[in-house]
PyMOL CGO cylinders between C-alpha atoms (Angstrom):
from pymol import cmd
from pymol.cgo import CYLINDER

trace = [
    CYLINDER, -55.20, 16.10, 70.94, -52.91, 19.37, 70.18, 0.3, 1, 1, 1, 1, 1, 1,
    CYLINDER, -52.91, 19.37, 70.18, -50.01, 18.98, 67.97, 0.3, 1, 1, 1, 1, 1, 1,
    CYLINDER, -50.01, 18.98, 67.97, -46.29, 21.10, 68.65, 0.3, 1, 1, 1, 1, 1, 1,
    CYLINDER, -46.29, 21.10, 68.65, -45.66, 23.51, 65.69, 0.3, 1, 1, 1, 1, 1, 1,
    CYLINDER, -45.66, 23.51, 65.69, -43.38, 22.33, 63.14, 0.3, 1, 1, 1, 1, 1, 1,
    CYLINDER, -43.38, 22.33, 63.14, -41.80, 25.80, 63.43, 0.3, 1, 1, 1, 1, 1, 1,
    CYLINDER, -41.80, 25.80, 63.43, -40.85, 25.45, 67.06, 0.3, 1, 1, 1, 1, 1, 1,
    CYLINDER, -40.85, 25.45, 67.06, -37.81, 26.84, 67.63, 0.3, 1, 1, 1, 1, 1, 1,
    CYLINDER, -37.81, 26.84, 67.63, -37.78, 29.12, 64.32, 0.3, 1, 1, 1, 1, 1, 1,
    CYLINDER, -37.78, 29.12, 64.32, -40.14, 31.67, 65.74, 0.3, 1, 1, 1, 1, 1, 1,
    CYLINDER, -40.14, 31.67, 65.74, -37.76, 34.35, 65.18, 0.3, 1, 1, 1, 1, 1, 1,
    CYLINDER, -37.76, 34.35, 65.18, -36.21, 33.15, 61.89, 0.3, 1, 1, 1, 1, 1, 1,
    CYLINDER, -36.21, 33.15, 61.89, -35.65, 35.68, 58.80, 0.3, 1, 1, 1, 1, 1, 1,
    CYLINDER, -35.65, 35.68, 58.80, -38.45, 35.22, 56.48, 0.3, 1, 1, 1, 1, 1, 1,
    CYLINDER, -38.45, 35.22, 56.48, -37.75, 32.59, 53.68, 0.3, 1, 1, 1, 1, 1, 1,
    CYLINDER, -37.75, 32.59, 53.68, -37.32, 34.30, 50.04, 0.3, 1, 1, 1, 1, 1, 1,
    CYLINDER, -37.32, 34.30, 50.04, -40.04, 33.72, 47.50, 0.3, 1, 1, 1, 1, 1, 1,
    CYLINDER, -40.04, 33.72, 47.50, -37.04, 33.64, 44.74, 0.3, 1, 1, 1, 1, 1, 1,
    CYLINDER, -37.04, 33.64, 44.74, -37.34, 30.38, 42.40, 0.3, 1, 1, 1, 1, 1, 1,
    CYLINDER, -37.34, 30.38, 42.40, -34.21, 28.27, 41.44, 0.3, 1, 1, 1, 1, 1, 1,
    CYLINDER, -34.21, 28.27, 41.44, -32.91, 28.44, 37.71, 0.3, 1, 1, 1, 1, 1, 1,
    CYLINDER, -32.91, 28.44, 37.71, -35.78, 25.20, 37.15, 0.3, 1, 1, 1, 1, 1, 1,
    CYLINDER, -35.78, 25.20, 37.15, -38.24, 28.18, 37.65, 0.3, 1, 1, 1, 1, 1, 1,
    CYLINDER, -38.24, 28.18, 37.65, -40.48, 25.61, 39.48, 0.3, 1, 1, 1, 1, 1, 1,
    CYLINDER, -40.48, 25.61, 39.48, -38.45, 25.02, 42.53, 0.3, 1, 1, 1, 1, 1, 1,
    CYLINDER, -38.45, 25.02, 42.53, -37.93, 27.56, 45.47, 0.3, 1, 1, 1, 1, 1, 1,
    CYLINDER, -37.93, 27.56, 45.47, -34.77, 28.73, 46.51, 0.3, 1, 1, 1, 1, 1, 1,
    CYLINDER, -34.77, 28.73, 46.51, -33.46, 27.96, 50.27, 0.3, 1, 1, 1, 1, 1, 1,
    CYLINDER, -33.46, 27.96, 50.27, -30.49, 29.83, 51.71, 0.3, 1, 1, 1, 1, 1, 1,
    CYLINDER, -30.49, 29.83, 51.71, -27.61, 27.62, 52.90, 0.3, 1, 1, 1, 1, 1, 1,
    CYLINDER, -27.61, 27.62, 52.90, -27.91, 26.68, 56.46, 0.3, 1, 1, 1, 1, 1, 1,
    CYLINDER, -27.91, 26.68, 56.46, -26.99, 23.88, 58.94, 0.3, 1, 1, 1, 1, 1, 1,
    CYLINDER, -26.99, 23.88, 58.94, -27.95, 20.40, 58.17, 0.3, 1, 1, 1, 1, 1, 1,
    CYLINDER, -27.95, 20.40, 58.17, -30.75, 18.62, 60.21, 0.3, 1, 1, 1, 1, 1, 1,
    CYLINDER, -30.75, 18.62, 60.21, -29.63, 16.91, 63.17, 0.3, 1, 1, 1, 1, 1, 1,
    CYLINDER, -29.63, 16.91, 63.17, -32.11, 13.91, 61.83, 0.3, 1, 1, 1, 1, 1, 1,
    CYLINDER, -32.11, 13.91, 61.83, -29.45, 13.23, 59.10, 0.3, 1, 1, 1, 1, 1, 1,
    CYLINDER, -29.45, 13.23, 59.10, -27.55, 11.49, 61.98, 0.3, 1, 1, 1, 1, 1, 1,
    CYLINDER, -27.55, 11.49, 61.98, -29.93, 10.66, 64.66, 0.3, 1, 1, 1, 1, 1, 1,
    CYLINDER, -29.93, 10.66, 64.66, -33.48, 9.91, 65.00, 0.3, 1, 1, 1, 1, 1, 1,
    CYLINDER, -33.48, 9.91, 65.00, -35.87, 12.46, 66.34, 0.3, 1, 1, 1, 1, 1, 1,
    CYLINDER, -35.87, 12.46, 66.34, -37.87, 11.99, 69.66, 0.3, 1, 1, 1, 1, 1, 1,
    CYLINDER, -37.87, 11.99, 69.66, -39.63, 9.96, 70.47, 0.3, 1, 1, 1, 1, 1, 1,
    CYLINDER, -39.63, 9.96, 70.47, -38.04, 7.16, 68.34, 0.3, 1, 1, 1, 1, 1, 1,
    CYLINDER, -38.04, 7.16, 68.34, -36.02, 4.94, 70.54, 0.3, 1, 1, 1, 1, 1, 1,
    CYLINDER, -36.02, 4.94, 70.54, -32.73, 3.89, 69.01, 0.3, 1, 1, 1, 1, 1, 1,
    CYLINDER, -32.73, 3.89, 69.01, -31.32, 1.81, 72.16, 0.3, 1, 1, 1, 1, 1, 1,
    CYLINDER, -31.32, 1.81, 72.16, -32.29, -1.44, 70.28, 0.3, 1, 1, 1, 1, 1, 1,
    CYLINDER, -32.29, -1.44, 70.28, -33.23, -0.14, 66.64, 0.3, 1, 1, 1, 1, 1, 1,
    CYLINDER, -33.23, -0.14, 66.64, -34.74, 2.83, 65.32, 0.3, 1, 1, 1, 1, 1, 1,
    CYLINDER, -34.74, 2.83, 65.32, -36.96, 1.09, 62.56, 0.3, 1, 1, 1, 1, 1, 1,
    CYLINDER, -36.96, 1.09, 62.56, -38.30, -2.20, 61.65, 0.3, 1, 1, 1, 1, 1, 1,
    CYLINDER, -38.30, -2.20, 61.65, -39.26, -3.01, 58.11, 0.3, 1, 1, 1, 1, 1, 1,
    CYLINDER, -39.26, -3.01, 58.11, -41.75, -6.23, 57.80, 0.3, 1, 1, 1, 1, 1, 1,
    CYLINDER, -41.75, -6.23, 57.80, -41.52, -7.65, 54.36, 0.3, 1, 1, 1, 1, 1, 1,
    CYLINDER, -41.52, -7.65, 54.36, -44.68, -9.10, 53.59, 0.3, 1, 1, 1, 1, 1, 1,
    CYLINDER, -44.68, -9.10, 53.59, -45.52, -11.92, 51.08, 0.3, 1, 1, 1, 1, 1, 1,
    CYLINDER, -45.52, -11.92, 51.08, -48.46, -14.49, 50.15, 0.3, 1, 1, 1, 1, 1, 1,
    CYLINDER, -48.46, -14.49, 50.15, -47.22, -17.84, 51.10, 0.3, 1, 1, 1, 1, 1, 1,
    CYLINDER, -47.22, -17.84, 51.10, -49.81, -19.66, 49.15, 0.3, 1, 1, 1, 1, 1, 1,
    CYLINDER, -49.81, -19.66, 49.15, -48.59, -17.81, 45.82, 0.3, 1, 1, 1, 1, 1, 1,
    CYLINDER, -48.59, -17.81, 45.82, -45.59, -19.57, 44.63, 0.3, 1, 1, 1, 1, 1, 1,
    CYLINDER, -45.59, -19.57, 44.63, -43.87, -17.22, 42.78, 0.3, 1, 1, 1, 1, 1, 1,
    CYLINDER, -43.87, -17.22, 42.78, -44.36, -14.58, 45.52, 0.3, 1, 1, 1, 1, 1, 1,
    CYLINDER, -44.36, -14.58, 45.52, -42.65, -17.08, 48.35, 0.3, 1, 1, 1, 1, 1, 1,
    CYLINDER, -42.65, -17.08, 48.35, -39.85, -17.81, 45.70, 0.3, 1, 1, 1, 1, 1, 1,
    CYLINDER, -39.85, -17.81, 45.70, -39.37, -13.97, 45.14, 0.3, 1, 1, 1, 1, 1, 1,
    CYLINDER, -39.37, -13.97, 45.14, -39.38, -13.20, 48.72, 0.3, 1, 1, 1, 1, 1, 1,
    CYLINDER, -39.38, -13.20, 48.72, -36.90, -15.81, 49.77, 0.3, 1, 1, 1, 1, 1, 1,
    CYLINDER, -36.90, -15.81, 49.77, -34.54, -14.73, 47.28, 0.3, 1, 1, 1, 1, 1, 1,
    CYLINDER, -34.54, -14.73, 47.28, -35.13, -11.06, 48.46, 0.3, 1, 1, 1, 1, 1, 1,
    CYLINDER, -35.13, -11.06, 48.46, -34.14, -12.18, 52.15, 0.3, 1, 1, 1, 1, 1, 1,
    CYLINDER, -34.14, -12.18, 52.15, -30.89, -13.56, 51.00, 0.3, 1, 1, 1, 1, 1, 1,
    CYLINDER, -30.89, -13.56, 51.00, -30.37, -10.48, 48.73, 0.3, 1, 1, 1, 1, 1, 1,
    CYLINDER, -30.37, -10.48, 48.73, -30.81, -8.14, 51.78, 0.3, 1, 1, 1, 1, 1, 1,
    CYLINDER, -30.81, -8.14, 51.78, -28.53, -10.66, 53.96, 0.3, 1, 1, 1, 1, 1, 1,
    CYLINDER, -28.53, -10.66, 53.96, -25.83, -10.32, 51.02, 0.3, 1, 1, 1, 1, 1, 1,
    CYLINDER, -25.83, -10.32, 51.02, -26.20, -6.45, 50.30, 0.3, 1, 1, 1, 1, 1, 1,
    CYLINDER, -26.20, -6.45, 50.30, -26.94, -5.31, 53.73, 0.3, 1, 1, 1, 1, 1, 1,
    CYLINDER, -26.94, -5.31, 53.73, -24.87, -7.25, 56.15, 0.3, 1, 1, 1, 1, 1, 1,
    CYLINDER, -24.87, -7.25, 56.15, -25.17, -4.05, 58.74, 0.3, 1, 1, 1, 1, 1, 1,
    CYLINDER, -25.17, -4.05, 58.74, -28.77, -4.63, 58.96, 0.3, 1, 1, 1, 1, 1, 1,
    CYLINDER, -28.77, -4.63, 58.96, -30.28, -6.93, 61.56, 0.3, 1, 1, 1, 1, 1, 1,
    CYLINDER, -30.28, -6.93, 61.56, -32.38, -9.64, 59.68, 0.3, 1, 1, 1, 1, 1, 1,
    CYLINDER, -32.38, -9.64, 59.68, -34.88, -12.04, 61.16, 0.3, 1, 1, 1, 1, 1, 1,
    CYLINDER, -34.88, -12.04, 61.16, -35.93, -15.65, 59.97, 0.3, 1, 1, 1, 1, 1, 1,
    CYLINDER, -35.93, -15.65, 59.97, -37.99, -16.33, 57.27, 0.3, 1, 1, 1, 1, 1, 1,
    CYLINDER, -37.99, -16.33, 57.27, -41.66, -16.94, 58.13, 0.3, 1, 1, 1, 1, 1, 1,
    CYLINDER, -41.66, -16.94, 58.13, -43.97, -19.34, 56.10, 0.3, 1, 1, 1, 1, 1, 1,
    CYLINDER, -43.97, -19.34, 56.10, -46.90, -17.98, 58.02, 0.3, 1, 1, 1, 1, 1, 1,
    CYLINDER, -46.90, -17.98, 58.02, -48.50, -15.31, 59.86, 0.3, 1, 1, 1, 1, 1, 1,
    CYLINDER, -48.50, -15.31, 59.86, -47.24, -14.06, 63.32, 0.3, 1, 1, 1, 1, 1, 1,
    CYLINDER, -47.24, -14.06, 63.32, -47.83, -11.69, 65.84, 0.3, 1, 1, 1, 1, 1, 1,
    CYLINDER, -47.83, -11.69, 65.84, -49.90, -8.87, 64.56, 0.3, 1, 1, 1, 1, 1, 1,
    CYLINDER, -49.90, -8.87, 64.56, -49.07, -9.92, 60.79, 0.3, 1, 1, 1, 1, 1, 1,
    CYLINDER, -49.07, -9.92, 60.79, -51.64, -10.94, 59.06, 0.3, 1, 1, 1, 1, 1, 1,
    CYLINDER, -51.64, -10.94, 59.06, -49.74, -12.97, 56.43, 0.3, 1, 1, 1, 1, 1, 1,
    CYLINDER, -49.74, -12.97, 56.43, -46.06, -14.51, 56.26, 0.3, 1, 1, 1, 1, 1, 1,
    CYLINDER, -46.06, -14.51, 56.26, -43.10, -11.96, 56.71, 0.3, 1, 1, 1, 1, 1, 1,
    CYLINDER, -43.10, -11.96, 56.71, -39.64, -11.47, 57.43, 0.3, 1, 1, 1, 1, 1, 1,
    CYLINDER, -39.64, -11.47, 57.43, -38.39, -8.58, 59.57, 0.3, 1, 1, 1, 1, 1, 1,
    CYLINDER, -38.39, -8.58, 59.57, -35.18, -6.34, 58.92, 0.3, 1, 1, 1, 1, 1, 1,
    CYLINDER, -35.18, -6.34, 58.92, -33.72, -3.80, 61.53, 0.3, 1, 1, 1, 1, 1, 1,
    CYLINDER, -33.72, -3.80, 61.53, -32.07, -0.35, 60.82, 0.3, 1, 1, 1, 1, 1, 1,
    CYLINDER, -32.07, -0.35, 60.82, -30.15, 1.73, 63.23, 0.3, 1, 1, 1, 1, 1, 1,
    CYLINDER, -30.15, 1.73, 63.23, -29.44, 5.10, 61.77, 0.3, 1, 1, 1, 1, 1, 1,
    CYLINDER, -29.44, 5.10, 61.77, -31.07, 7.52, 59.53, 0.3, 1, 1, 1, 1, 1, 1,
    CYLINDER, -31.07, 7.52, 59.53, -28.98, 6.78, 56.70, 0.3, 1, 1, 1, 1, 1, 1,
    CYLINDER, -28.98, 6.78, 56.70, -29.35, 3.08, 57.01, 0.3, 1, 1, 1, 1, 1, 1,
    CYLINDER, -29.35, 3.08, 57.01, -33.28, 3.71, 57.24, 0.3, 1, 1, 1, 1, 1, 1,
    CYLINDER, -33.28, 3.71, 57.24, -33.19, 5.91, 54.07, 0.3, 1, 1, 1, 1, 1, 1,
    CYLINDER, -33.19, 5.91, 54.07, -30.96, 3.81, 52.21, 0.3, 1, 1, 1, 1, 1, 1,
    CYLINDER, -30.96, 3.81, 52.21, -32.79, 0.50, 52.86, 0.3, 1, 1, 1, 1, 1, 1,
    CYLINDER, -32.79, 0.50, 52.86, -35.99, 2.25, 52.28, 0.3, 1, 1, 1, 1, 1, 1,
    CYLINDER, -35.99, 2.25, 52.28, -34.96, 3.47, 49.02, 0.3, 1, 1, 1, 1, 1, 1,
    CYLINDER, -34.96, 3.47, 49.02, -33.65, 0.28, 47.78, 0.3, 1, 1, 1, 1, 1, 1,
    CYLINDER, -33.65, 0.28, 47.78, -36.78, -1.59, 48.79, 0.3, 1, 1, 1, 1, 1, 1,
    CYLINDER, -36.78, -1.59, 48.79, -39.08, 0.86, 46.86, 0.3, 1, 1, 1, 1, 1, 1,
    CYLINDER, -39.08, 0.86, 46.86, -37.51, -0.12, 43.71, 0.3, 1, 1, 1, 1, 1, 1,
    CYLINDER, -37.51, -0.12, 43.71, -36.56, -4.02, 44.50, 0.3, 1, 1, 1, 1, 1, 1,
    CYLINDER, -36.56, -4.02, 44.50, -39.59, -5.37, 46.75, 0.3, 1, 1, 1, 1, 1, 1,
    CYLINDER, -39.59, -5.37, 46.75, -41.07, -7.02, 43.65, 0.3, 1, 1, 1, 1, 1, 1,
    CYLINDER, -41.07, -7.02, 43.65, -44.57, -8.33, 44.52, 0.3, 1, 1, 1, 1, 1, 1,
    CYLINDER, -44.57, -8.33, 44.52, -43.95, -7.65, 48.70, 0.3, 1, 1, 1, 1, 1, 1,
    CYLINDER, -43.95, -7.65, 48.70, -45.49, -5.12, 50.82, 0.3, 1, 1, 1, 1, 1, 1,
    CYLINDER, -45.49, -5.12, 50.82, -43.37, -3.48, 53.28, 0.3, 1, 1, 1, 1, 1, 1,
    CYLINDER, -43.37, -3.48, 53.28, -44.85, -2.24, 56.77, 0.3, 1, 1, 1, 1, 1, 1,
    CYLINDER, -44.85, -2.24, 56.77, -42.10, 0.25, 58.08, 0.3, 1, 1, 1, 1, 1, 1,
    CYLINDER, -42.10, 0.25, 58.08, -42.65, 1.39, 61.67, 0.3, 1, 1, 1, 1, 1, 1,
    CYLINDER, -42.65, 1.39, 61.67, -40.23, 3.57, 64.25, 0.3, 1, 1, 1, 1, 1, 1,
    CYLINDER, -40.23, 3.57, 64.25, -39.70, 2.23, 67.93, 0.3, 1, 1, 1, 1, 1, 1,
    CYLINDER, -39.70, 2.23, 67.93, -40.98, 4.39, 70.11, 0.3, 1, 1, 1, 1, 1, 1,
    CYLINDER, -40.98, 4.39, 70.11, -42.36, 3.37, 73.52, 0.3, 1, 1, 1, 1, 1, 1,
    CYLINDER, -42.36, 3.37, 73.52, -45.88, 2.38, 72.12, 0.3, 1, 1, 1, 1, 1, 1,
    CYLINDER, -45.88, 2.38, 72.12, -45.95, -0.64, 69.98, 0.3, 1, 1, 1, 1, 1, 1,
    CYLINDER, -45.95, -0.64, 69.98, -49.84, 0.25, 69.11, 0.3, 1, 1, 1, 1, 1, 1,
    CYLINDER, -49.84, 0.25, 69.11, -48.93, 3.69, 67.75, 0.3, 1, 1, 1, 1, 1, 1,
    CYLINDER, -48.93, 3.69, 67.75, -45.83, 2.46, 66.26, 0.3, 1, 1, 1, 1, 1, 1,
    CYLINDER, -45.83, 2.46, 66.26, -47.70, -0.29, 64.03, 0.3, 1, 1, 1, 1, 1, 1,
    CYLINDER, -47.70, -0.29, 64.03, -50.62, 2.27, 63.24, 0.3, 1, 1, 1, 1, 1, 1,
    CYLINDER, -50.62, 2.27, 63.24, -50.57, 6.26, 63.49, 0.3, 1, 1, 1, 1, 1, 1,
    CYLINDER, -50.57, 6.26, 63.49, -46.34, 6.26, 62.73, 0.3, 1, 1, 1, 1, 1, 1,
    CYLINDER, -46.34, 6.26, 62.73, -46.13, 3.47, 60.40, 0.3, 1, 1, 1, 1, 1, 1,
    CYLINDER, -46.13, 3.47, 60.40, -45.80, 3.87, 56.55, 0.3, 1, 1, 1, 1, 1, 1,
    CYLINDER, -45.80, 3.87, 56.55, -46.33, 1.32, 53.68, 0.3, 1, 1, 1, 1, 1, 1,
    CYLINDER, -46.33, 1.32, 53.68, -44.40, 0.42, 50.66, 0.3, 1, 1, 1, 1, 1, 1,
    CYLINDER, -44.40, 0.42, 50.66, -46.94, -1.45, 48.33, 0.3, 1, 1, 1, 1, 1, 1,
    CYLINDER, -46.94, -1.45, 48.33, -50.22, -2.61, 49.59, 0.3, 1, 1, 1, 1, 1, 1,
    CYLINDER, -50.22, -2.61, 49.59, -51.31, -2.06, 53.03, 0.3, 1, 1, 1, 1, 1, 1,
    CYLINDER, -51.31, -2.06, 53.03, -52.44, -4.92, 54.91, 0.3, 1, 1, 1, 1, 1, 1,
    CYLINDER, -52.44, -4.92, 54.91, -54.69, -4.89, 57.94, 0.3, 1, 1, 1, 1, 1, 1,
    CYLINDER, -54.69, -4.89, 57.94, -52.65, -5.94, 61.26, 0.3, 1, 1, 1, 1, 1, 1,
    CYLINDER, -52.65, -5.94, 61.26, -53.87, -7.59, 64.26, 0.3, 1, 1, 1, 1, 1, 1,
    CYLINDER, -53.87, -7.59, 64.26, -53.44, -4.44, 66.50, 0.3, 1, 1, 1, 1, 1, 1,
    CYLINDER, -53.44, -4.44, 66.50, -55.49, -5.58, 69.81, 0.3, 1, 1, 1, 1, 1, 1,
    CYLINDER, -55.49, -5.58, 69.81, -52.27, -7.62, 71.04, 0.3, 1, 1, 1, 1, 1, 1,
    CYLINDER, -52.27, -7.62, 71.04, -49.99, -4.05, 70.85, 0.3, 1, 1, 1, 1, 1, 1,
    CYLINDER, -49.99, -4.05, 70.85, -52.48, -2.35, 73.13, 0.3, 1, 1, 1, 1, 1, 1,
]
cmd.load_cgo(trace, "trace")
């Protein structure tokens, strides 16, 4: 497989300086325009429905985990009313190997905000995060990321 260079579009750009910031460690970046990725998802993410799915996993046979997950589900509904949230499953569904609930984000700022909030508020839950492109298998595998312990998915149904 060949990859497009991450520097595509910057072929004739001036070299970046090696100057360090006052902290003596980080590199100085000259001011420039903000990335379009702050406002819209990069291709091939298809945001016509939603850009990202967050699947929040818990162990239903562990009473404390289930209680926490139910409370987290309610907290997300209260604190993030603009995010789409689905029912609380008490069993494994689809390619997911354990009980979970799903949330969807619709913009890069929602995705980043919800991601950072879950990093510190997910408790014992693990979170599978994946974009939505035209390839469900790739979305749930190669393009997916995890907060917490990753779980093996039943991906055959996604092919």
